[in-house]
N, C-alpha and C positions, 0 to 999 in steps of 0.2 A: 296906756294901761295904768291902772291905779293899784293901790295896795289895799287889801281887804283882810280883816282879822275877825276872829270869832269862831263859833262852832257852826259848821256847815255839813250837810250830807254830801257825800262824794259825787252824786249826780249833779247837784247844784254847782259844784266846783267845775265840772266839765262844761256845763252851760255858761258859766261866767267867763271862762277862758275863751270859749268860742265866740260868745257875744262881744267880748272886748276886742278880739281880733277883727271880727267883721265890722265893728264900728270904728276901727282905727282909721287914721287919715291915710290917704293914698288910694283907697278903693281896691286894694289888691286881694282882699279876702272876701270869700262868698261861701254860701252853704254848698258843700260838695255832694250831699246825698240827703234829700229832704225826707226820706223814709227812715233814716237812721237817727233816732232821737233818744232822749232820756225820759220819755213819757212814762214808760213802765219802769218802776223803781224797785225791781226785785232781781235777785241773783246777779247775773252778768248781762242784763238787758240794757244798761245804761251805755250809750255810745253816740258819738257824733263824728261826722266827717266834714271837714272844711277844706276849701280849695284856695290856694295862693296862685295868682296869675300876675306876672309882671313881664309884659311883652311875650316872648316865646317861652319864657320859663313858667312851668306849671308844676306845682307840687301839691299832692293831696295829703292832708294830715288827719289821721284817724285817732280818736280818743275813746278808749274802751275800758269799762270796769272789768277788773280781773280778780278772781278769787284764786289764791295759790296755796299749795301745800308743799312743804319741804320736810322730808323725813330723814335727812342725812344724819343728824345727831339725835334730835328728838322731833316729835310731831309738832310742827309749827304751821299755823294757818295765818294767812294774811289777805289783805284786800288793798287794792291800789288801782292806778290808772296805767294802762299800756298806751304809749303814744307811738304811732307809726307814721313815718314819712315815706311817701311812695310817688313814683313818677306817673303811675296810672291808677285808675279806679274802675271797678266793674260794678255799676249800679244794680245790675240784675242779681248778682250774688253777694253784693256788699263786701267785696274783698279787694285787697291791693295785690294784684297778681304778680307783678314783677318789680324789680329794682326798689326794694324797700329796706328800711332800717328802723328798728324799734328800740324802745327803752321802757323800763318798768319803774314807776314811782310808787313805793309803798306808803300807805297812809295808816294802816293799823295792822297789828299782828298779835297773836296769842300763842302761847306755848302750852 
């Protein structure tokens, strides 16, 4: 993986992360769901799923654009990427049904 700097749209960040992992040595990474893409660049439509396979170990990684609102103190709106690691993936519903952990990485916010 390399280092990239400059202004980028969030959809391209997801694509670059996934492309770099798939291209990495070892051949462990592949596309996990070909119909989950960042082609539509509006609202929360940007998303990718990639699959890590190393012997019997299989982990699905979902990258999703997320718009959030926090009204605890003041109205804050943000946009970022939710990354979810899951033991399984349902290509029919595009979900990670069981055994998953996720985190949110904020990229922009306004108050």
